[in-house]
N, C-alpha and C positions, 0 to 999 in steps of 0.2 A: 416579572414580580418574584416570582420563587426564587431565581437565582441571585438577584440583589438582598433578599433577605439571609440566604445562605452565606454570603459574602460579609454581611454585617454580623450575623451569628458568630462567624470563624473569627471575623477580627476582634470582636468582644471578647471572645472565648481567649484568643491568643494574649490580649492585652491584660485581661484578669490573670491569667496564668502566668505572666512575667512580672506581675507586680508582689510586692511582699510587703504588708500591712504591719509587720512587726518591726518597728524603730529600731530595737536593740540588736538586731542582727544585721549583718550587711548584705544580705539577700543572698542569690544565687551566683556564684562564680563559676567561670569554666576556666580551666587551667589554673587552679587554685593554687600552686606552685608560684606561679608569675605574679599573682596578686599579693601573696602575703610571703614576703623573706622571713626566714628564721633571724630573730633578734639574738644578739650575743652580747652579755655583759662583759665588760672590759676584762677583767681577770679571771674569768671562770675557765674552768676547762673545756675543750671544745674538741669533737671528733673530726670537725671539719678540715683540719689542717694537720701536717704530719707530726709537727713538734707537740700538738697536743693543746695550744696555747691558743685563747680567742683574740688577745691583743700581738699582733705581729709587729716585726720591726720594718720601718721604710726599706724601700727596695736599694739596694748599696749604689750609690754614686748619685742619688737623687738628692735635690736641694729643695726646702721648701719655698713658696711663693714669696718674693719680696726679702728673702734671706741674702746676705753678702758675705760671703765666708772672708775671714781675717786670717792671715797665713804666718803673722807674725808675732812669735812667742813672747810669752811675758817674761822676759829677760834682757839683761843689758844688751845682748847682741841684737834679740828682738826690736828693742827701741833705737839702736843706731841704724837698723835695716829700714825701719819705717821712716826715721828721720831724714834718710839719704834718699829714698825710693818713693816714698809717698809724696802726691802732690793735691792741691787741692783741685777737685773734678770741675771741669769748665761750667757745668750745669748749677754749681752754687757760687758762681761769681757773678752775682746778679743784685739789685736791690730788694727785691722780694726776699731772696735768702736771707740778705742782711738783715732785714727787718724782723723776720720769722728767727733768725738766729739771735737776735736781741731780747725778743720774748724769752726764748729757751733759755739763753744765758742768765736773765734776770731769776728763773724758777731754780735752775740747777747750780749755778755757779757764784751768782752775786754775794750770797751770804758770807762766802769766803774770801774770794778773790776781789770783792769791791764793786761798785758799779762802774768805777773807770779801768778796771783790771790792777789796780795798784796794790793788790795785796791787803786794802784795809776793809774788809767788809766786816759787817756786824759781829760775827762770831771771834774774828780778830780783834776788833776795838773791845769787845768784852774779856779778852783773854781767855777764850774759851778754846780756841788752836792758835798755834803760834807757828811761826815759819812759813807763811803761805807766801811765796815769792809774788812780786810784780811782773808783769808781760812786758815791761821795758827793756829793750835789746841790752842796758847797760847792768840789768840783773841776770837776763836769761838771753846770752846772745847767741846760742846755738840751736834754739827752738825753730822749727818749721811747721808747717800745716801737717804734715806724716808724723811728728814727734807730739804733736797737740792731740791729734786723732789717736795715738797710740796711749796717751795717758788717759783720754777718756776710756778707751777701751778696758785698759789693765790697771790704771791707777799709777800712782807713784807717789813714795815718801807716805805723807799720813792721808793724801787723797785716795779713796778706794774707787773701783771701776765703776763706771757708769753705763756698762754695756748693756744692762739687762733693765736700764731704766730709758734708754735713748733707741730710737730707729738709726738706721745707716744714714738716712737723709737728715735727721735732727743732729746726729754727731758734727755732720760736715758742715750744717747751718752755723753750729756752736762755733766749730773752728774759724769760718768765715768772719764771724763776729770778733774772735778773739784778734783775728789779725787785723782787722781794723782799729780795734782798742790799742794794740801795739804800736800800729802806724801813730795813733792819736798822741802817744805818750813821747812821741820824738820830737 
């Protein structure tokens, strides 16, 4: 009986000693440096790095997740290179991509290029913007999916770049829909 009482007293003592009744503190921690890492503000000086900055550049050669590099320059040569070498990726040649491309086209392109791609969008009809071309091959005989993608990336003429507004997939879906509009005009 004495042994059981001793075990109960030791167990209760250990339980009470390990409890922290002050809810405003984290309690007892072992290896404190593993539980609480130092936090750094983005632009404050830091002694943790050799250059003394808390904000570090990404490792050279790394690419953010979901990013697709675009190697064609914003120039006439870049436009020609994109026109002749870029093609619509096979994953975007589907009915689902076409439907999503139509939705995106209606949001980003319709107001200038028109619902049918004829260059008669609401802004053109109100004469807010002039000279928006139709996608018809009689008007733009040399455009390809690559040149369309390049124009979305860098802009051309009075059209500005839409690269910051659209993801890689969204750009190609719009190109897919414009290819269909172009075919419908024939």
